[in-house]
C-alpha positions as CSV (number, residue, x, y, z in Angstrom):
1,M,-34.6,53.2,-86.0
2,L,-36.4,50.0,-85.1
3,S,-39.7,51.0,-86.4
4,I,-38.5,51.8,-90.0
5,D,-37.9,49.7,-93.0
6,E,-35.0,47.4,-92.7
7,Q,-33.3,48.6,-96.0
8,E,-33.8,52.3,-94.8
9,R,-32.5,51.4,-91.5
10,V,-29.0,50.0,-92.9
11,L,-28.9,53.0,-95.3
12,I,-29.1,55.5,-92.5
13,L,-26.8,53.5,-90.2
14,S,-24.0,53.2,-93.1
15,T,-24.3,57.1,-93.4
16,L,-23.8,57.5,-89.7
17,W,-21.1,55.0,-90.0
18,K,-19.2,57.3,-92.6
19,I,-19.9,60.5,-90.5
20,A,-18.6,58.8,-87.4
21,M,-15.3,57.8,-89.4
22,N,-14.7,61.1,-90.9
23,Q,-15.6,63.3,-88.0
24,P,-15.4,61.6,-84.8
25,E,-15.1,64.5,-82.8
26,D,-18.2,66.1,-84.0
27,P,-20.6,66.6,-81.0
28,E,-23.8,66.3,-82.7
29,F,-25.0,63.1,-83.1
30,P,-23.7,62.1,-79.5
31,S,-25.5,65.1,-77.9
32,L,-28.8,63.5,-79.7
33,G,-28.3,60.2,-78.0
34,I,-26.5,58.0,-80.7
35,F,-25.0,55.8,-78.3
36,K,-28.5,54.9,-76.6
37,C,-29.6,54.2,-80.2
38,M,-26.8,51.7,-81.1
39,V,-27.1,49.8,-77.6
40,S,-30.8,49.1,-78.8
41,L,-29.8,48.0,-82.0
42,L,-26.9,46.0,-80.6
43,H,-29.2,44.3,-78.1
44,K,-32.0,43.6,-80.6
45,S,-29.1,41.9,-82.8
46,T,-27.9,39.7,-80.4
47,N,-31.1,38.7,-78.8
48,D,-33.3,38.3,-81.6
49,K,-31.9,36.1,-84.2
50,S,-34.8,35.8,-86.6
51,W,-34.5,39.7,-86.8
52,V,-31.0,40.1,-87.6
53,L,-31.2,37.3,-90.3
54,D,-34.0,39.2,-91.7
55,G,-32.8,41.0,-95.0
56,Q,-30.3,43.8,-94.5
57,N,-30.3,43.4,-90.6
58,I,-27.5,41.3,-90.7
59,Y,-25.1,44.5,-91.4
60,I,-26.5,46.4,-88.2
61,P,-24.3,45.0,-85.4
62,Y,-21.2,45.6,-87.4
63,Y,-22.0,49.2,-88.1
64,A,-23.4,50.1,-84.5
65,A,-20.1,48.7,-82.8
66,H,-18.0,50.6,-85.4
67,I,-19.9,53.9,-84.8
68,V,-19.4,53.6,-81.0
69,G,-15.8,52.7,-81.4
70,S,-15.1,55.7,-83.9
71,Y,-16.9,58.1,-81.6
72,T,-15.2,57.0,-78.5
73,M,-11.7,56.9,-80.4
74,N,-10.3,60.3,-79.3
75,S,-13.0,61.7,-76.8
76,L,-13.4,61.1,-73.3
77,D,-16.7,63.0,-73.0
78,F,-17.8,60.7,-75.8
79,A,-16.5,57.7,-74.0
80,E,-18.3,58.5,-70.9
81,K,-21.6,58.8,-72.6
82,A,-21.2,55.7,-74.4
83,V,-20.7,53.8,-71.2
84,E,-23.6,55.9,-69.3
85,S,-25.8,54.5,-72.4
86,G,-24.8,50.8,-71.5
87,V,-22.5,49.9,-74.6
88,I,-20.2,47.5,-72.6
89,P,-23.0,44.6,-72.2
90,P,-23.6,44.1,-76.0
91,L,-20.2,44.6,-77.1
92,L,-19.0,41.9,-74.8
93,D,-21.9,39.5,-76.5
94,L,-20.2,40.3,-79.7
95,M,-16.9,39.4,-78.1
96,R,-18.1,36.3,-76.8
97,G,-18.8,35.3,-80.5
98,K,-22.3,35.4,-80.7
99,M,-22.3,36.3,-84.3
100,S,-18.7,36.1,-86.2
101,W,-15.4,37.4,-86.5
102,V,-16.5,40.4,-88.5
103,E,-18.4,41.8,-85.4
104,Q,-15.6,40.7,-82.7
105,R,-13.5,42.8,-84.8
106,V,-15.3,46.0,-84.3
107,A,-16.2,44.9,-80.6
108,V,-12.6,44.6,-79.5
109,R,-11.8,48.0,-81.2
110,A,-14.7,49.9,-79.3
111,L,-13.7,48.2,-76.0
112,G,-10.0,49.1,-76.4
113,H,-11.0,52.7,-77.0
114,L,-13.4,52.6,-73.7
115,A,-10.4,51.1,-71.7
116,S,-8.0,53.8,-72.8
117,Y,-9.5,56.3,-70.3
118,D,-9.3,55.9,-66.6
119,S,-13.1,56.5,-65.9
120,T,-14.4,54.3,-68.5
121,F,-11.9,51.5,-67.6
122,E,-13.3,51.2,-64.3
123,T,-16.6,50.2,-65.7
124,L,-15.2,47.8,-68.2
125,A,-12.9,46.4,-65.2
126,V,-16.1,44.9,-63.6
127,H,-15.9,42.1,-66.2
128,E,-12.2,42.0,-66.1
129,E,-11.6,38.3,-66.1
130,E,-14.0,37.6,-68.8
131,V,-12.6,40.4,-70.8
132,V,-9.0,39.5,-70.4
133,K,-9.6,35.8,-71.2
134,L,-11.6,36.6,-74.3
135,T,-9.1,39.0,-75.6
136,M,-6.4,36.6,-75.2
137,G,-8.2,33.9,-76.9
138,L,-9.0,36.5,-80.1
139,A,-5.4,37.5,-80.1
140,S,-4.2,34.1,-80.3
141,R,-6.8,32.5,-82.7
142,C,-7.7,35.5,-84.6
143,S,-5.6,34.1,-87.8
144,E,-7.2,30.7,-87.4
145,L,-10.5,32.0,-87.0
146,V,-10.6,34.1,-90.2
147,Y,-8.8,31.6,-92.2
148,N,-10.7,28.7,-91.4
149,E,-14.0,30.7,-91.9
150,F,-13.5,32.7,-94.6
151,V,-9.9,32.5,-96.7
152,S,-9.7,28.6,-96.9
153,V,-13.5,28.7,-98.5
154,K,-12.1,28.8,-102.1
155,D,-15.6,28.8,-103.7
156,T,-16.7,32.6,-103.2
157,N,-20.4,31.5,-103.5
158,L,-20.0,29.6,-100.5
159,R,-18.3,32.5,-98.6
160,V,-20.8,34.7,-95.9
161,N,-22.0,37.2,-98.4
162,Y,-22.1,40.3,-96.1
163,H,-18.8,39.4,-95.1
164,K,-17.5,39.8,-98.4
165,N,-19.9,43.0,-98.9
166,L,-18.3,44.5,-95.8
167,I,-14.6,43.6,-96.6
168,T,-14.6,44.8,-100.2
169,R,-17.6,47.4,-100.4
170,G,-18.8,45.6,-103.5
171,F,-15.5,45.7,-105.6
172,G,-12.7,43.3,-106.2
173,G,-13.0,39.8,-106.6
174,L,-11.1,36.7,-104.5
175,E,-7.8,38.4,-104.7
176,M,-9.1,41.8,-102.9
177,E,-11.3,39.8,-100.5
178,N,-8.4,37.7,-99.3
179,R,-6.0,40.5,-98.9
180,K,-8.6,42.6,-97.1
181,A,-9.3,39.5,-94.8
182,E,-5.7,39.3,-93.9
183,E,-5.6,43.0,-93.2
184,W,-8.8,42.9,-90.9
185,A,-7.3,39.6,-89.2
186,S,-4.2,41.4,-88.5
187,Q,-6.5,44.4,-87.0
188,I,-8.1,42.1,-84.8
189,Q,-4.8,41.1,-83.0
190,C,-3.4,44.5,-83.1
191,W,-6.8,45.9,-81.1
192,S,-6.7,42.8,-78.9
193,L,-2.9,43.7,-78.0
194,H,-4.2,47.2,-77.2
195,L,-7.1,46.2,-74.9
196,L,-4.7,43.5,-73.1
197,N,-2.2,46.5,-72.9
198,C,-4.6,48.8,-71.1
199,F,-5.1,46.4,-68.4
200,A,-1.2,45.3,-68.1
201,V,-0.2,49.0,-67.9
202,R,-2.4,49.5,-64.8
203,G,-0.9,46.4,-63.2
204,R,-4.2,44.5,-63.7
205,S,-4.7,40.9,-64.8
206,I,-0.9,40.3,-65.0
207,D,-0.7,36.7,-63.6
208,L,-3.7,35.9,-66.3
209,I,-2.0,37.4,-69.2
210,C,1.2,35.9,-68.3
211,N,-0.2,32.4,-68.9
212,Q,2.7,30.2,-70.5
213,D,0.9,29.2,-73.4
214,F,-0.3,32.8,-74.2
215,L,3.3,34.0,-73.8
216,K,4.5,31.8,-76.6
217,D,2.0,33.1,-79.0
218,L,2.7,36.5,-77.8
219,S,6.4,36.3,-78.9
220,S,5.5,36.1,-82.4
221,M,2.6,38.6,-82.6
222,W,3.9,41.5,-84.9
223,G,1.1,43.9,-84.3
224,G,3.1,46.8,-84.7
225,L,3.8,46.2,-88.1
226,V,0.4,46.7,-88.9
227,N,-0.5,49.4,-86.4
228,H,2.4,51.7,-85.3
229,T,0.3,52.6,-82.0
230,S,-0.2,48.9,-81.3
231,P,2.1,47.6,-78.5
232,S,3.0,44.7,-80.9
233,G,3.5,41.5,-78.6
234,I,7.0,42.1,-77.6
235,G,5.6,45.6,-76.5
236,L,3.2,44.0,-74.3
237,I,5.7,41.7,-72.9
238,R,7.6,44.9,-71.9
239,I,4.6,46.3,-70.2
240,L,4.1,43.2,-68.5
241,C,7.7,43.4,-67.0
242,Y,7.0,46.6,-65.4
243,T,5.7,44.6,-62.3
244,Q,7.6,42.2,-60.2
245,S,4.9,39.3,-60.9
246,G,5.2,39.9,-64.7
247,R,9.0,39.9,-64.5
248,R,8.8,36.5,-62.6
249,K,6.3,35.0,-65.2
250,V,8.3,36.2,-68.2
251,S,11.7,34.8,-66.8
252,E,10.2,31.6,-66.5
253,S,8.9,31.2,-70.0
254,K,10.8,28.7,-71.5
255,E,9.5,29.6,-75.2
256,L,10.8,33.4,-74.6
257,R,14.2,32.1,-73.8
258,K,14.3,30.3,-77.3
259,L,14.1,33.9,-78.9
260,G,17.9,33.9,-78.9
261,E,20.6,36.0,-77.2
262,R,21.3,39.5,-78.4
263,S,24.9,40.4,-78.4
264,K,24.2,44.1,-78.6
265,V,22.0,44.7,-75.2
266,G,22.3,48.6,-75.4
267,Q,24.9,51.2,-75.0
268,K,23.9,52.1,-71.3
269,I,24.0,48.5,-70.3
270,T,27.2,48.0,-72.1
271,K,29.0,51.0,-70.7
272,A,28.0,50.0,-67.0
273,L,29.2,46.4,-67.7
274,L,32.4,47.8,-69.0
275,I,32.9,50.1,-66.1
276,D,32.3,47.5,-63.6
277,F,34.8,45.2,-65.5
278,K,37.6,47.4,-65.6
279,N,37.2,48.6,-61.9
280,G,37.1,44.8,-60.9
281,K,33.5,45.1,-59.7
282,S,32.0,42.7,-62.0
283,R,29.2,40.5,-60.5
284,I,29.1,38.5,-63.4
285,K,31.4,35.4,-63.0
286,I,30.8,33.7,-66.2
287,P,34.3,33.1,-68.1
288,E,32.5,33.8,-71.5
289,I,30.9,37.2,-70.6
290,D,34.3,38.1,-69.0
291,R,36.0,37.3,-72.1
292,I,33.7,39.3,-74.2
293,L,34.1,42.4,-72.1
294,K,37.6,42.3,-72.1
295,Q,37.5,42.1,-76.0
296,I,35.1,45.1,-76.0
297,W,37.4,47.0,-73.6
298,V,40.6,46.3,-75.7
299,T,38.9,46.6,-79.2
300,K,36.7,49.7,-78.4
301,V,37.8,51.6,-75.4
302,D,41.7,51.1,-75.4
303,K,41.9,51.4,-79.1
304,K,39.8,54.5,-79.3
305,R,42.2,56.3,-76.7
306,R,45.2,55.3,-78.7
307,E,43.9,56.5,-82.1
308,R,43.3,59.9,-80.6
309,S,46.8,61.0,-80.9
310,M,47.5,59.3,-84.2
311,S,48.5,61.7,-87.2
312,D,46.9,61.9,-90.4
313,E,50.1,60.3,-91.9
314,K,49.9,57.4,-89.5
315,L,46.2,57.0,-90.2
316,E,46.8,56.9,-94.0
317,E,49.6,54.6,-93.5
318,K,47.2,52.3,-91.6
319,R,44.6,52.7,-94.5
320,V,47.1,51.6,-97.0
321,M,48.0,48.4,-95.2
322,V,44.2,47.5,-94.3
323,N,43.5,47.7,-98.0
324,L,46.5,45.3,-98.8
325,I,45.2,43.1,-96.3
326,K,41.7,43.2,-97.7
327,Q,42.8,42.6,-101.2
328,Q,44.7,39.4,-100.1
329,A,41.3,38.2,-98.2
330,N,39.5,38.9,-101.4
331,N,41.9,37.0,-103.4
332,S,41.7,33.8,-101.0
333,F,38.2,33.9,-101.4
334,W,38.1,33.9,-104.9
335,L,40.4,31.2,-104.8
336,G,38.1,29.0,-102.6
337,D,39.8,29.5,-99.6
338,I,37.3,30.7,-97.1
339,E,39.2,30.0,-93.9
340,T,42.2,31.9,-95.1
341,A,39.8,34.8,-96.0
342,V,38.1,34.8,-92.5
343,E,41.8,35.2,-91.1
344,K,42.7,37.9,-93.5
345,Y,39.6,39.8,-92.9
346,T,39.9,39.4,-88.8
347,E,43.7,40.6,-89.3
348,G,42.4,43.8,-91.2
349,L,39.7,44.5,-88.5
350,K,42.2,44.3,-85.6
351,L,44.7,46.8,-87.7
352,C,42.0,49.1,-89.1
353,P,41.4,52.4,-86.9
354,L,38.0,52.9,-85.7
355,K,38.1,56.2,-87.7
356,L,38.1,54.5,-90.9
357,R,34.6,53.6,-90.7
358,K,34.0,52.8,-94.4
359,E,37.0,50.3,-94.5
360,R,35.6,48.3,-91.2
361,I,32.1,48.2,-92.7
362,V,33.4,46.5,-95.9
363,L,35.8,44.1,-93.8
364,Y,32.7,43.1,-91.2
365,S,30.4,42.7,-94.2
366,N,33.1,40.5,-96.4
367,R,33.5,38.3,-93.5
368,A,29.9,37.7,-92.9
369,Q,29.7,36.5,-96.8
370,C,32.6,34.0,-95.6
371,Y,30.7,32.9,-92.6
372,L,27.4,32.2,-94.8
373,L,29.6,30.0,-96.8
374,V,30.9,28.0,-94.0
375,N,27.3,27.7,-92.8
376,D,27.7,29.7,-89.6
377,P,24.6,32.1,-89.8
378,D,25.4,33.5,-86.2
379,S,28.6,35.0,-87.2
380,A,27.3,36.5,-90.3
381,V,24.2,37.9,-88.3
382,S,27.0,39.4,-85.8
383,D,29.2,40.8,-88.3
384,T,26.7,42.4,-90.6
385,T,24.8,43.8,-87.6
386,R,28.0,45.5,-86.8
387,A,28.6,46.8,-90.2
388,L,25.0,47.9,-90.3
389,S,25.5,49.7,-86.8
390,I,28.6,52.0,-88.0
391,S,27.2,52.8,-91.6
392,K,25.5,56.1,-92.1
393,P,22.7,56.5,-92.0
394,A,22.5,53.6,-89.7
395,N,21.1,50.1,-91.4
396,S,22.0,51.5,-95.0
397,H,24.6,49.3,-96.2
398,A,22.9,47.3,-98.7
399,K,25.1,44.3,-99.0
400,S,25.1,43.9,-95.2
401,L,21.3,44.0,-95.2
402,W,21.2,41.4,-98.2
403,R,23.8,38.9,-96.3
404,R,22.1,39.4,-92.9
405,S,18.6,38.5,-94.7
406,Q,20.4,35.3,-95.8
407,A,21.6,34.5,-92.5
408,Y,18.4,35.0,-91.0
409,Y,16.9,32.8,-93.6
410,M,19.2,30.1,-92.9
411,K,18.5,30.3,-89.4
412,G,14.7,29.9,-90.2
413,M,13.9,33.5,-89.0
414,A,11.4,34.4,-91.7
415,K,10.3,37.6,-90.6
416,E,13.6,39.1,-89.5
417,S,15.0,37.8,-93.1
418,L,12.0,39.5,-94.7
419,M,12.6,42.7,-93.0
420,D,16.1,42.9,-94.2
421,C,15.3,41.9,-97.6
422,L,12.7,44.7,-98.0
423,M,15.1,47.2,-96.6
424,F,17.6,46.1,-99.2
425,I,15.2,46.6,-101.9
426,N,14.2,49.8,-100.7
427,A,17.7,51.0,-101.5
428,F,17.0,50.5,-105.2
429,V,13.9,52.7,-105.0
430,T,14.8,56.3,-104.9
431,V,13.1,59.6,-105.4
432,D,14.8,60.4,-108.5
433,K,13.7,58.3,-111.2
434,R,16.6,58.9,-113.5
435,K,19.1,57.1,-110.8
436,Q,16.5,54.5,-109.9
437,E,18.2,51.1,-110.3
438,K,16.4,47.9,-111.1
439,I,15.3,45.5,-108.4
440,P,17.7,42.7,-108.5
441,Y,15.9,39.4,-109.5
442,Y,17.1,37.4,-106.7
443,A,15.7,39.6,-104.2
444,V,12.2,39.5,-105.8
445,Q,12.6,35.5,-105.6
446,M,13.7,35.7,-102.0
447,I,10.6,37.8,-101.4
448,R,8.3,35.6,-103.0
449,K,9.8,32.6,-100.7
450,L,9.5,34.8,-97.4
451,M,6.1,35.7,-98.2
452,D,4.8,32.3,-97.9
453,S,6.4,31.9,-94.6
454,T,5.5,34.9,-93.1
455,W,1.7,35.4,-94.3
456,F,-0.5,36.1,-91.6
457,F,-2.5,33.0,-92.2
458,A,0.6,30.7,-92.6
459,S,0.1,28.8,-89.4
460,A,-3.6,28.6,-89.6
461,K,-3.2,26.9,-93.0
462,S,-0.8,24.3,-92.0
463,K,-2.8,23.6,-89.0
464,L,-6.0,23.2,-91.1
465,S,-4.2,21.2,-93.5
466,N,-2.7,19.1,-91.0
467,E,-6.0,18.4,-89.2
468,S,-7.6,17.4,-92.5
469,N,-4.9,14.9,-93.6
470,S,-3.1,14.0,-90.2
471,S,-1.9,10.9,-91.7
472,S,0.6,12.8,-94.3
473,N,3.8,14.0,-93.0
474,G,4.8,16.2,-95.7
475,N,3.3,19.5,-94.5
476,S,5.7,21.8,-92.7
477,S,5.0,24.5,-89.9
478,N,5.3,27.9,-91.0
479,E,8.0,28.4,-88.3
480,E,10.3,26.1,-90.2
481,F,11.6,25.8,-93.5
482,T,11.2,22.8,-95.5
483,K,14.3,21.2,-96.9
484,D,13.4,22.3,-100.6
485,E,13.0,26.1,-99.4
486,M,16.5,26.0,-97.6
487,S,18.2,24.7,-100.6
488,G,20.5,27.2,-102.3
489,L,21.7,30.2,-100.7
490,Y,20.6,33.5,-102.9
491,T,23.7,35.5,-103.7
492,I,24.3,38.4,-105.6
493,L,26.1,38.7,-109.0
494,E,27.6,42.1,-109.5
495,E,30.9,42.0,-111.4
496,P,32.4,39.5,-113.9
497,M,35.0,37.2,-112.4
498,I,37.8,35.3,-113.9
499,R,36.7,31.7,-114.9
500,K,39.2,30.0,-112.8
501,H,38.2,31.9,-109.8
502,K,34.6,31.1,-110.6
503,E,35.5,27.3,-110.8
504,A,37.2,27.5,-107.6
505,I,34.6,29.2,-105.8
506,K,32.2,26.3,-107.2
507,R,34.3,23.6,-105.7
508,K,34.6,25.2,-102.5
509,L,30.8,26.1,-102.2
510,N,30.1,22.3,-103.2
511,K,32.3,21.2,-100.5
512,Y,30.2,23.2,-98.0
513,G,26.8,21.4,-99.4
514,K,25.7,24.8,-101.1
515,Q,24.4,24.5,-104.8
516,K,24.5,28.2,-106.3
517,D,23.5,29.7,-109.5
518,S,25.5,32.8,-109.0
519,F,28.2,34.3,-106.7
520,M,28.4,37.1,-104.5
521,A,31.0,39.6,-105.5
522,L,32.8,41.0,-102.0
523,S,32.8,44.9,-101.8
524,I,36.3,46.2,-103.0
């Protein structure tokens, strides 16, 4: 391979790359010594700068590392052959940044596959501290790296040509390049998390990974959304908590505490807490928790027991009364009396039997809309989550998804808001095109806003902008919404409203500082 013409060499290597991608378990080339060949090419690339910059040779380290990663992805035998051939040292050179982020992408992928097997992991673990530190750094700064070196370069003529060629395979312009660069950057993060997970799951380098600054970054890494086999940031935090040292470090993290409390901590945990509460064995002596456990016991356990003997006639009588209360609450809402509406919806929920699932969904969802109007997004999230948890299938009630998306938006939780908004839109996309509804304009507007805040390179763009113009205070972080972005709460216009009710709602909304161009009709 080293003695032939460089253009022929790259052509052969790209062909081997395609074969390795499509037939990763085919033993033909591994048995012929392909790993030794790739090691030679990688060493030549990282140690002979003039050679690698000669013509087409610049593509060789990328293809070579990719071939190693593809063949070792599913086969322990191939992985052992690769390690015996000495692939780890040149892959580490690429991880150290001897070339560019493009080669780091395939290097961390290949090392992650080698770390997946116990026998080959031990060889990599010889370099444990360096590998973990390099991988942590790559996971944290990959977005800045790719953005600063590629995406932020607006003039395509100034972008590195071989990066553009590898990313797009020669097709597409600026938009395609940026889209693929974002995809590749997210893959770097996914594969970095996977490699770290290989150490953490074995109880290795826990203290090193649990660096407080890295844990802060880790909590916002959504690797699992791009690659379902990736542990994602939260997944890796869970693995770290398998060890006593990891649990202590995670519990000490101030940033992780800011992720917010979750009222629903799991069915089994809740059941255990309720049993201890009822038997007087609860070791939690916090008044607020004691109050919540009592409320859950009364509204769920006792109520369910009482309803078991309820006759059909009594159930129907309750249904009629609940609907009457709901109508009263709806009328109060349209008249702009939000506080009274909340009280009525609460009264309806107390009276409504647990068996009347649809009625409870509507009551929770409508009360959540009221909470949105009085600027109480936490209560809105709580009520919409309750509605979604009892909908069938779960998380299928469209209005609750939309309202929770708005509540998350108000809280500055852009990613969560985006996910709910996407699920809401999904309700309008059906298999039967004859029944397919038009996607609402307000949802499209929300998506456009959220995409800017959740863009993979948003923080990198903001940081680069701040660094280039540190005297300006007009730039905002991707973690916070600007005042302009927060103005206006998106609402759904679903049915005509009586003019006086509409004007009353406008007056009430203005009282709470909201400026609207449309209003959410309640579920009737």
